[in-house]
PDB file as gemmi writes it, atoms N, CA and C in Angstrom:
CRYST1    1.000    1.000    1.000  90.00  90.00  90.00 P 1                      
ATOM      1  N   UNK A   1     -47.377 -34.971 -10.525  1.00  0.00           N  
ATOM      2  CA  UNK A   1     -46.917 -35.206  -9.188  1.00  0.00           C  
ATOM      3  C   UNK A   1     -47.561 -34.164  -8.277  1.00  0.00           C  
ATOM      4  N   UNK A   2     -48.117 -34.586  -7.164  1.00  0.00           N  
ATOM      5  CA  UNK A   2     -48.748 -33.677  -6.202  1.00  0.00           C  
ATOM      6  C   UNK A   2     -48.212 -33.966  -4.806  1.00  0.00           C  
ATOM      7  N   UNK A   3     -48.159 -32.935  -3.990  1.00  0.00           N  
ATOM      8  CA  UNK A   3     -47.835 -33.118  -2.583  1.00  0.00           C  
ATOM      9  C   UNK A   3     -48.673 -32.126  -1.788  1.00  0.00           C  
ATOM     10  N   UNK A   4     -48.944 -32.465  -0.531  1.00  0.00           N  
ATOM     11  CA  UNK A   4     -49.816 -31.630   0.294  1.00  0.00           C  
ATOM     12  C   UNK A   4     -49.112 -31.253   1.578  1.00  0.00           C  
ATOM     13  N   UNK A   5     -49.354 -30.029   2.038  1.00  0.00           N  
ATOM     14  CA  UNK A   5     -48.758 -29.520   3.274  1.00  0.00           C  
ATOM     15  C   UNK A   5     -49.787 -28.688   4.002  1.00  0.00           C  
ATOM     16  N   UNK A   6     -49.913 -28.883   5.298  1.00  0.00           N  
ATOM     17  CA  UNK A   6     -50.798 -28.043   6.114  1.00  0.00           C  
ATOM     18  C   UNK A   6     -49.924 -27.281   7.102  1.00  0.00           C  
ATOM     19  N   UNK A   7     -50.133 -25.969   7.161  1.00  0.00           N  
ATOM     20  CA  UNK A   7     -49.343 -25.131   8.049  1.00  0.00           C  
ATOM     21  C   UNK A   7     -49.993 -25.042   9.406  1.00  0.00           C  
ATOM     22  N   UNK A   8     -49.160 -24.969  10.438  1.00  0.00           N  
ATOM     23  CA  UNK A   8     -49.652 -24.709  11.783  1.00  0.00           C  
ATOM     24  C   UNK A   8     -49.925 -23.212  11.887  1.00  0.00           C  
ATOM     25  N   UNK A   9     -51.106 -22.853  12.301  1.00  0.00           N  
ATOM     26  CA  UNK A   9     -51.497 -21.459  12.410  1.00  0.00           C  
ATOM     27  C   UNK A   9     -51.456 -21.030  13.875  1.00  0.00           C  
ATOM     28  N   UNK A  10     -51.210 -19.752  14.089  1.00  0.00           N  
ATOM     29  CA  UNK A  10     -51.251 -19.219  15.444  1.00  0.00           C  
ATOM     30  C   UNK A  10     -52.700 -18.920  15.807  1.00  0.00           C  
ATOM     31  N   UNK A  11     -52.975 -18.732  17.082  1.00  0.00           N  
ATOM     32  CA  UNK A  11     -54.336 -18.446  17.531  1.00  0.00           C  
ATOM     33  C   UNK A  11     -54.828 -17.110  16.999  1.00  0.00           C  
ATOM     34  N   UNK A  12     -53.916 -16.204  16.646  1.00  0.00           N  
ATOM     35  CA  UNK A  12     -54.323 -14.889  16.148  1.00  0.00           C  
ATOM     36  C   UNK A  12     -54.487 -14.867  14.630  1.00  0.00           C  
ATOM     37  N   UNK A  13     -54.190 -15.953  13.966  1.00  0.00           N  
ATOM     38  CA  UNK A  13     -54.303 -15.988  12.510  1.00  0.00           C  
ATOM     39  C   UNK A  13     -55.771 -15.987  12.086  1.00  0.00           C  
ATOM     40  N   UNK A  14     -56.127 -15.129  11.101  1.00  0.00           N  
ATOM     41  CA  UNK A  14     -57.519 -15.039  10.681  1.00  0.00           C  
ATOM     42  C   UNK A  14     -57.961 -16.144   9.733  1.00  0.00           C  
ATOM     43  N   UNK A  15     -57.050 -16.967   9.273  1.00  0.00           N  
ATOM     44  CA  UNK A  15     -57.408 -18.007   8.309  1.00  0.00           C  
ATOM     45  C   UNK A  15     -56.719 -19.317   8.631  1.00  0.00           C  
ATOM     46  N   UNK A  16     -57.290 -20.390   8.105  1.00  0.00           N  
ATOM     47  CA  UNK A  16     -56.630 -21.688   8.094  1.00  0.00           C  
ATOM     48  C   UNK A  16     -56.271 -21.952   6.646  1.00  0.00           C  
ATOM     49  N   UNK A  17     -55.048 -22.431   6.402  1.00  0.00           N  
ATOM     50  CA  UNK A  17     -54.575 -22.619   5.035  1.00  0.00           C  
ATOM     51  C   UNK A  17     -53.890 -23.970   4.909  1.00  0.00           C  
ATOM     52  N   UNK A  18     -54.217 -24.691   3.825  1.00  0.00           N  
ATOM     53  CA  UNK A  18     -53.453 -25.874   3.449  1.00  0.00           C  
ATOM     54  C   UNK A  18     -53.103 -25.733   1.978  1.00  0.00           C  
ATOM     55  N   UNK A  19     -52.081 -26.451   1.547  1.00  0.00           N  
ATOM     56  CA  UNK A  19     -51.588 -26.275   0.185  1.00  0.00           C  
ATOM     57  C   UNK A  19     -51.328 -27.630  -0.463  1.00  0.00           C  
ATOM     58  N   UNK A  20     -51.696 -27.718  -1.744  1.00  0.00           N  
ATOM     59  CA  UNK A  20     -51.342 -28.880  -2.559  1.00  0.00           C  
ATOM     60  C   UNK A  20     -50.513 -28.349  -3.721  1.00  0.00           C  
ATOM     61  N   UNK A  21     -49.362 -28.972  -3.943  1.00  0.00           N  
ATOM     62  CA  UNK A  21     -48.479 -28.571  -5.038  1.00  0.00           C  
ATOM     63  C   UNK A  21     -48.684 -29.529  -6.206  1.00  0.00           C  
ATOM     64  N   UNK A  22     -48.988 -28.977  -7.373  1.00  0.00           N  
ATOM     65  CA  UNK A  22     -49.163 -29.752  -8.595  1.00  0.00           C  
ATOM     66  C   UNK A  22     -47.974 -29.450  -9.500  1.00  0.00           C  
ATOM     67  N   UNK A  23     -47.226 -30.486  -9.896  1.00  0.00           N  
ATOM     68  CA  UNK A  23     -46.042 -30.299 -10.719  1.00  0.00           C  
ATOM     69  C   UNK A  23     -46.312 -30.823 -12.124  1.00  0.00           C  
ATOM     70  N   UNK A  24     -46.140 -29.940 -13.102  1.00  0.00           N  
ATOM     71  CA  UNK A  24     -46.310 -30.276 -14.507  1.00  0.00           C  
ATOM     72  C   UNK A  24     -44.995 -29.999 -15.240  1.00  0.00           C  
ATOM     73  N   UNK A  25     -44.918 -30.429 -16.468  1.00  0.00           N  
ATOM     74  CA  UNK A  25     -43.679 -30.259 -17.233  1.00  0.00           C  
ATOM     75  C   UNK A  25     -43.257 -28.787 -17.330  1.00  0.00           C  
ATOM     76  N   UNK A  26     -44.186 -27.892 -17.617  1.00  0.00           N  
ATOM     77  CA  UNK A  26     -43.808 -26.490 -17.823  1.00  0.00           C  
ATOM     78  C   UNK A  26     -44.339 -25.541 -16.737  1.00  0.00           C  
ATOM     79  N   UNK A  27     -45.053 -26.087 -15.732  1.00  0.00           N  
ATOM     80  CA  UNK A  27     -45.621 -25.245 -14.675  1.00  0.00           C  
ATOM     81  C   UNK A  27     -45.591 -25.961 -13.325  1.00  0.00           C  
ATOM     82  N   UNK A  28     -45.612 -25.176 -12.266  1.00  0.00           N  
ATOM     83  CA  UNK A  28     -45.839 -25.671 -10.908  1.00  0.00           C  
ATOM     84  C   UNK A  28     -46.981 -24.828 -10.349  1.00  0.00           C  
ATOM     85  N   UNK A  29     -48.067 -25.494  -9.924  1.00  0.00           N  
ATOM     86  CA  UNK A  29     -49.243 -24.792  -9.422  1.00  0.00           C  
ATOM     87  C   UNK A  29     -49.424 -25.115  -7.943  1.00  0.00           C  
ATOM     88  N   UNK A  30     -49.528 -24.072  -7.136  1.00  0.00           N  
ATOM     89  CA  UNK A  30     -49.798 -24.224  -5.712  1.00  0.00           C  
ATOM     90  C   UNK A  30     -51.270 -23.898  -5.490  1.00  0.00           C  
ATOM     91  N   UNK A  31     -52.005 -24.873  -4.975  1.00  0.00           N  
ATOM     92  CA  UNK A  31     -53.442 -24.747  -4.727  1.00  0.00           C  
ATOM     93  C   UNK A  31     -53.639 -24.590  -3.230  1.00  0.00           C  
ATOM     94  N   UNK A  32     -54.157 -23.442  -2.814  1.00  0.00           N  
ATOM     95  CA  UNK A  32     -54.336 -23.146  -1.397  1.00  0.00           C  
ATOM     96  C   UNK A  32     -55.812 -23.225  -1.020  1.00  0.00           C  
ATOM     97  N   UNK A  33     -56.121 -24.050  -0.037  1.00  0.00           N  
ATOM     98  CA  UNK A  33     -57.464 -24.111   0.525  1.00  0.00           C  
ATOM     99  C   UNK A  33     -57.474 -23.183   1.735  1.00  0.00           C  
ATOM    100  N   UNK A  34     -58.275 -22.118   1.647  1.00  0.00           N  
ATOM    101  CA  UNK A  34     -58.308 -21.100   2.690  1.00  0.00           C  
ATOM    102  C   UNK A  34     -59.668 -21.095   3.382  1.00  0.00           C  
ATOM    103  N   UNK A  35     -59.636 -20.921   4.694  1.00  0.00           N  
ATOM    104  CA  UNK A  35     -60.866 -20.804   5.469  1.00  0.00           C  
ATOM    105  C   UNK A  35     -60.749 -19.593   6.389  1.00  0.00           C  
ATOM    106  N   UNK A  36     -61.699 -18.704   6.284  1.00  0.00           N  
ATOM    107  CA  UNK A  36     -61.766 -17.535   7.150  1.00  0.00           C  
ATOM    108  C   UNK A  36     -62.309 -17.982   8.502  1.00  0.00           C  
ATOM    109  N   UNK A  37     -61.593 -17.682   9.576  1.00  0.00           N  
ATOM    110  CA  UNK A  37     -62.020 -18.094  10.915  1.00  0.00           C  
ATOM    111  C   UNK A  37     -62.437 -16.909  11.791  1.00  0.00           C  
ATOM    112  N   UNK A  38     -62.605 -15.729  11.188  1.00  0.00           N  
ATOM    113  CA  UNK A  38     -63.022 -14.551  11.957  1.00  0.00           C  
ATOM    114  C   UNK A  38     -64.544 -14.452  11.910  1.00  0.00           C  
ATOM    115  N   UNK A  39     -65.170 -14.671  13.047  1.00  0.00           N  
ATOM    116  CA  UNK A  39     -66.631 -14.599  13.124  1.00  0.00           C  
ATOM    117  C   UNK A  39     -67.124 -13.218  12.697  1.00  0.00           C  
ATOM    118  N   UNK A  40     -68.252 -13.198  11.992  1.00  0.00           N  
ATOM    119  CA  UNK A  40     -68.929 -11.961  11.587  1.00  0.00           C  
ATOM    120  C   UNK A  40     -68.074 -11.066  10.687  1.00  0.00           C  
ATOM    121  N   UNK A  41     -67.095 -11.650   9.988  1.00  0.00           N  
ATOM    122  CA  UNK A  41     -66.251 -10.872   9.077  1.00  0.00           C  
ATOM    123  C   UNK A  41     -66.167 -11.561   7.723  1.00  0.00           C  
ATOM    124  N   UNK A  42     -66.164 -10.787   6.677  1.00  0.00           N  
ATOM    125  CA  UNK A  42     -65.931 -11.287   5.329  1.00  0.00           C  
ATOM    126  C   UNK A  42     -64.583 -10.739   4.877  1.00  0.00           C  
ATOM    127  N   UNK A  43     -63.695 -11.631   4.452  1.00  0.00           N  
ATOM    128  CA  UNK A  43     -62.403 -11.187   3.933  1.00  0.00           C  
ATOM    129  C   UNK A  43     -62.548 -10.939   2.443  1.00  0.00           C  
ATOM    130  N   UNK A  44     -61.916  -9.866   1.946  1.00  0.00           N  
ATOM    131  CA  UNK A  44     -62.007  -9.525   0.540  1.00  0.00           C  
ATOM    132  C   UNK A  44     -60.625  -9.523  -0.102  1.00  0.00           C  
ATOM    133  N   UNK A  45     -60.618  -9.841  -1.400  1.00  0.00           N  
ATOM    134  CA  UNK A  45     -59.385  -9.851  -2.196  1.00  0.00           C  
ATOM    135  C   UNK A  45     -58.302 -10.719  -1.556  1.00  0.00           C  
ATOM    136  N   UNK A  46     -58.663 -11.967  -1.261  1.00  0.00           N  
ATOM    137  CA  UNK A  46     -57.755 -12.899  -0.594  1.00  0.00           C  
ATOM    138  C   UNK A  46     -56.848 -13.554  -1.634  1.00  0.00           C  
ATOM    139  N   UNK A  47     -55.549 -13.508  -1.379  1.00  0.00           N  
ATOM    140  CA  UNK A  47     -54.581 -14.149  -2.263  1.00  0.00           C  
ATOM    141  C   UNK A  47     -53.369 -14.575  -1.452  1.00  0.00           C  
ATOM    142  N   UNK A  48     -52.520 -15.349  -2.071  1.00  0.00           N  
ATOM    143  CA  UNK A  48     -51.268 -15.772  -1.456  1.00  0.00           C  
ATOM    144  C   UNK A  48     -50.138 -15.215  -2.311  1.00  0.00           C  
ATOM    145  N   UNK A  49     -49.197 -14.523  -1.678  1.00  0.00           N  
ATOM    146  CA  UNK A  49     -48.017 -14.025  -2.382  1.00  0.00           C  
ATOM    147  C   UNK A  49     -46.871 -14.978  -2.149  1.00  0.00           C  
ATOM    148  N   UNK A  50     -46.214 -15.365  -3.231  1.00  0.00           N  
ATOM    149  CA  UNK A  50     -45.086 -16.298  -3.123  1.00  0.00           C  
ATOM    150  C   UNK A  50     -43.881 -15.731  -3.852  1.00  0.00           C  
ATOM    151  N   UNK A  51     -42.706 -16.105  -3.368  1.00  0.00           N  
ATOM    152  CA  UNK A  51     -41.467 -15.758  -4.060  1.00  0.00           C  
ATOM    153  C   UNK A  51     -40.497 -16.913  -3.916  1.00  0.00           C  
ATOM    154  N   UNK A  52     -39.591 -17.009  -4.848  1.00  0.00           N  
ATOM    155  CA  UNK A  52     -38.579 -18.064  -4.826  1.00  0.00           C  
ATOM    156  C   UNK A  52     -37.480 -17.642  -3.860  1.00  0.00           C  
ATOM    157  N   UNK A  53     -37.146 -18.527  -2.920  1.00  0.00           N  
ATOM    158  CA  UNK A  53     -36.086 -18.248  -1.948  1.00  0.00           C  
ATOM    159  C   UNK A  53     -34.826 -19.017  -2.317  1.00  0.00           C  
ATOM    160  N   UNK A  54     -33.732 -18.614  -1.735  1.00  0.00           N  
ATOM    161  CA  UNK A  54     -32.471 -19.305  -1.995  1.00  0.00           C  
ATOM    162  C   UNK A  54     -31.857 -18.774  -3.277  1.00  0.00           C  
ATOM    163  N   UNK A  55     -31.163 -19.636  -3.975  1.00  0.00           N  
ATOM    164  CA  UNK A  55     -30.517 -19.234  -5.221  1.00  0.00           C  
ATOM    165  C   UNK A  55     -31.551 -19.178  -6.334  1.00  0.00           C  
ATOM    166  N   UNK A  56     -32.055 -17.992  -6.621  1.00  0.00           N  
ATOM    167  CA  UNK A  56     -33.058 -17.796  -7.656  1.00  0.00           C  
ATOM    168  C   UNK A  56     -32.349 -17.663  -8.991  1.00  0.00           C  
ATOM    169  N   UNK A  57     -32.387 -18.733  -9.770  1.00  0.00           N  
ATOM    170  CA  UNK A  57     -31.746 -18.719 -11.080  1.00  0.00           C  
ATOM    171  C   UNK A  57     -32.725 -18.321 -12.177  1.00  0.00           C  
ATOM    172  N   UNK A  58     -33.922 -17.891 -11.784  1.00  0.00           N  
ATOM    173  CA  UNK A  58     -34.916 -17.465 -12.757  1.00  0.00           C  
ATOM    174  C   UNK A  58     -35.659 -18.598 -13.425  1.00  0.00           C  
ATOM    175  N   UNK A  59     -35.492 -19.818 -12.917  1.00  0.00           N  
ATOM    176  CA  UNK A  59     -36.135 -20.971 -13.554  1.00  0.00           C  
ATOM    177  C   UNK A  59     -37.619 -21.075 -13.210  1.00  0.00           C  
ATOM    178  N   UNK A  60     -38.079 -20.374 -12.171  1.00  0.00           N  
ATOM    179  CA  UNK A  60     -39.505 -20.309 -11.834  1.00  0.00           C  
ATOM    180  C   UNK A  60     -39.933 -18.845 -11.780  1.00  0.00           C  
ATOM    181  N   UNK A  61     -40.999 -18.535 -12.515  1.00  0.00           N  
ATOM    182  CA  UNK A  61     -41.509 -17.170 -12.572  1.00  0.00           C  
ATOM    183  C   UNK A  61     -43.008 -17.223 -12.324  1.00  0.00           C  
ATOM    184  N   UNK A  62     -43.501 -16.358 -11.426  1.00  0.00           N  
ATOM    185  CA  UNK A  62     -44.942 -16.320 -11.174  1.00  0.00           C  
ATOM    186  C   UNK A  62     -45.645 -15.888 -12.452  1.00  0.00           C  
ATOM    187  N   UNK A  63     -46.559 -16.743 -12.927  1.00  0.00           N  
ATOM    188  CA  UNK A  63     -47.300 -16.446 -14.147  1.00  0.00           C  
ATOM    189  C   UNK A  63     -48.701 -15.912 -13.831  1.00  0.00           C  
ATOM    190  N   UNK A  64     -49.313 -16.436 -12.757  1.00  0.00           N  
ATOM    191  CA  UNK A  64     -50.672 -16.014 -12.425  1.00  0.00           C  
ATOM    192  C   UNK A  64     -50.956 -16.264 -10.943  1.00  0.00           C  
ATOM    193  N   UNK A  65     -51.687 -15.344 -10.327  1.00  0.00           N  
ATOM    194  CA  UNK A  65     -52.201 -15.515  -8.970  1.00  0.00           C  
ATOM    195  C   UNK A  65     -53.707 -15.302  -9.020  1.00  0.00           C  
ATOM    196  N   UNK A  66     -54.455 -16.287  -8.544  1.00  0.00           N  
ATOM    197  CA  UNK A  66     -55.913 -16.177  -8.513  1.00  0.00           C  
ATOM    198  C   UNK A  66     -56.323 -15.546  -7.185  1.00  0.00           C  
ATOM    199  N   UNK A  67     -57.086 -14.466  -7.265  1.00  0.00           N  
ATOM    200  CA  UNK A  67     -57.553 -13.744  -6.082  1.00  0.00           C  
ATOM    201  C   UNK A  67     -59.003 -14.125  -5.806  1.00  0.00           C  
ATOM    202  N   UNK A  68     -59.295 -14.438  -4.539  1.00  0.00           N  
ATOM    203  CA  UNK A  68     -60.680 -14.686  -4.134  1.00  0.00           C  
ATOM    204  C   UNK A  68     -61.337 -13.340  -3.843  1.00  0.00           C  
ATOM    205  N   UNK A  69     -62.402 -12.990  -4.545  1.00  0.00           N  
ATOM    206  CA  UNK A  69     -63.056 -11.700  -4.288  1.00  0.00           C  
ATOM    207  C   UNK A  69     -63.593 -11.595  -2.859  1.00  0.00           C  
ATOM    208  N   UNK A  70     -64.123 -12.729  -2.332  1.00  0.00           N  
ATOM    209  CA  UNK A  70     -64.679 -12.745  -0.971  1.00  0.00           C  
ATOM    210  C   UNK A  70     -64.419 -14.108  -0.354  1.00  0.00           C  
ATOM    211  N   UNK A  71     -64.150 -14.117   0.940  1.00  0.00           N  
ATOM    212  CA  UNK A  71     -64.000 -15.359   1.694  1.00  0.00           C  
ATOM    213  C   UNK A  71     -64.882 -15.248   2.937  1.00  0.00           C  
ATOM    214  N   UNK A  72     -65.997 -15.954   2.906  1.00  0.00           N  
ATOM    215  CA  UNK A  72     -66.960 -15.922   4.011  1.00  0.00           C  
ATOM    216  C   UNK A  72     -66.448 -16.748   5.184  1.00  0.00           C  
ATOM    217  N   UNK A  73     -66.963 -16.486   6.371  1.00  0.00           N  
ATOM    218  CA  UNK A  73     -66.523 -17.198   7.565  1.00  0.00           C  
ATOM    219  C   UNK A  73     -66.893 -18.682   7.457  1.00  0.00           C  
ATOM    220  N   UNK A  74     -65.928 -19.537   7.755  1.00  0.00           N  
ATOM    221  CA  UNK A  74     -66.073 -20.995   7.781  1.00  0.00           C  
ATOM    222  C   UNK A  74     -66.573 -21.600   6.467  1.00  0.00           C  
ATOM    223  N   UNK A  75     -66.299 -20.923   5.350  1.00  0.00           N  
ATOM    224  CA  UNK A  75     -66.629 -21.454   4.025  1.00  0.00           C  
ATOM    225  C   UNK A  75     -65.316 -21.569   3.250  1.00  0.00           C  
ATOM    226  N   UNK A  76     -64.750 -22.773   3.168  1.00  0.00           N  
ATOM    227  CA  UNK A  76     -63.466 -22.947   2.488  1.00  0.00           C  
ATOM    228  C   UNK A  76     -63.568 -22.609   0.996  1.00  0.00           C  
ATOM    229  N   UNK A  77     -62.475 -22.063   0.460  1.00  0.00           N  
ATOM    230  CA  UNK A  77     -62.401 -21.769  -0.967  1.00  0.00           C  
ATOM    231  C   UNK A  77     -60.937 -21.833  -1.389  1.00  0.00           C  
ATOM    232  N   UNK A  78     -60.721 -21.939  -2.707  1.00  0.00           N  
ATOM    233  CA  UNK A  78     -59.368 -22.122  -3.230  1.00  0.00           C  
ATOM    234  C   UNK A  78     -58.835 -20.858  -3.886  1.00  0.00           C  
ATOM    235  N   UNK A  79     -57.553 -20.635  -3.684  1.00  0.00           N  
ATOM    236  CA  UNK A  79     -56.800 -19.659  -4.446  1.00  0.00           C  
ATOM    237  C   UNK A  79     -55.557 -20.379  -4.973  1.00  0.00           C  
ATOM    238  N   UNK A  80     -54.958 -19.831  -6.020  1.00  0.00           N  
ATOM    239  CA  UNK A  80     -53.857 -20.527  -6.697  1.00  0.00           C  
ATOM    240  C   UNK A  80     -52.733 -19.558  -7.006  1.00  0.00           C  
ATOM    241  N   UNK A  81     -51.518 -20.102  -7.044  1.00  0.00           N  
ATOM    242  CA  UNK A  81     -50.372 -19.383  -7.582  1.00  0.00           C  
ATOM    243  C   UNK A  81     -49.729 -20.319  -8.598  1.00  0.00           C  
ATOM    244  N   UNK A  82     -49.580 -19.824  -9.827  1.00  0.00           N  
ATOM    245  CA  UNK A  82     -49.017 -20.626 -10.911  1.00  0.00           C  
ATOM    246  C   UNK A  82     -47.644 -20.083 -11.292  1.00  0.00           C  
ATOM    247  N   UNK A  83     -46.637 -20.947 -11.214  1.00  0.00           N  
ATOM    248  CA  UNK A  83     -45.287 -20.604 -11.649  1.00  0.00           C  
ATOM    249  C   UNK A  83     -45.024 -21.241 -13.002  1.00  0.00           C  
ATOM    250  N   UNK A  84     -44.424 -20.501 -13.900  1.00  0.00           N  
ATOM    251  CA  UNK A  84     -43.982 -21.040 -15.186  1.00  0.00           C  
ATOM    252  C   UNK A  84     -42.523 -21.456 -15.037  1.00  0.00           C  
ATOM    253  N   UNK A  85     -42.220 -22.646 -15.549  1.00  0.00           N  
ATOM    254  CA  UNK A  85     -40.829 -23.114 -15.557  1.00  0.00           C  
ATOM    255  C   UNK A  85     -40.148 -22.555 -16.804  1.00  0.00           C  
ATOM    256  N   UNK A  86     -39.106 -21.780 -16.624  1.00  0.00           N  
ATOM    257  CA  UNK A  86     -38.398 -21.239 -17.769  1.00  0.00           C  
ATOM    258  C   UNK A  86     -37.377 -22.222 -18.314  1.00  0.00           C  
ATOM    259  N   UNK A  87     -36.988 -23.181 -17.484  1.00  0.00           N  
ATOM    260  CA  UNK A  87     -36.087 -24.247 -17.903  1.00  0.00           C  
ATOM    261  C   UNK A  87     -36.822 -25.547 -17.710  1.00  0.00           C  
ATOM    262  N   UNK A  88     -37.426 -26.047 -18.802  1.00  0.00           N  
ATOM    263  CA  UNK A  88     -38.233 -27.262 -18.721  1.00  0.00           C  
ATOM    264  C   UNK A  88     -37.310 -28.475 -18.742  1.00  0.00           C  
ATOM    265  N   UNK A  89     -37.501 -29.340 -17.739  1.00  0.00           N  
ATOM    266  CA  UNK A  89     -36.707 -30.557 -17.644  1.00  0.00           C  
ATOM    267  C   UNK A  89     -37.575 -31.702 -17.189  1.00  0.00           C  
ATOM    268  N   UNK A  90     -36.951 -32.712 -16.644  1.00  0.00           N  
ATOM    269  CA  UNK A  90     -37.705 -33.857 -16.134  1.00  0.00           C  
ATOM    270  C   UNK A  90     -38.422 -33.490 -14.854  1.00  0.00           C  
ATOM    271  N   UNK A  91     -39.601 -34.067 -14.670  1.00  0.00           N  
ATOM    272  CA  UNK A  91     -40.354 -33.872 -13.436  1.00  0.00           C  
ATOM    273  C   UNK A  91     -39.839 -34.844 -12.394  1.00  0.00           C  
ATOM    274  N   UNK A  92     -39.679 -34.352 -11.174  1.00  0.00           N  
ATOM    275  CA  UNK A  92     -39.274 -35.266 -10.123  1.00  0.00           C  
ATOM    276  C   UNK A  92     -38.329 -34.718  -9.212  1.00  0.00           C  
TER     277      UNK A  92                                                      
END                                                                             
């Protein structure tokens, strides 16, 4: 199961970001498409930090975050955050 969301960015935001959520039996992977919009700048060590909000029962735990070593201006690239499901159940 996948779903996609694009965030509205402010004019001062240095990047454009959209996200696709991939749901698997034992994992949930968030795939972020990032674009650097700062002219003449290279962004380094680009990643997305995520945390579970609301009632955190420990059923989702961050297992891996992929860091982009470099993000060139107007060259889209992907970063990922992978959550492990500690309580595996039905998808949906």
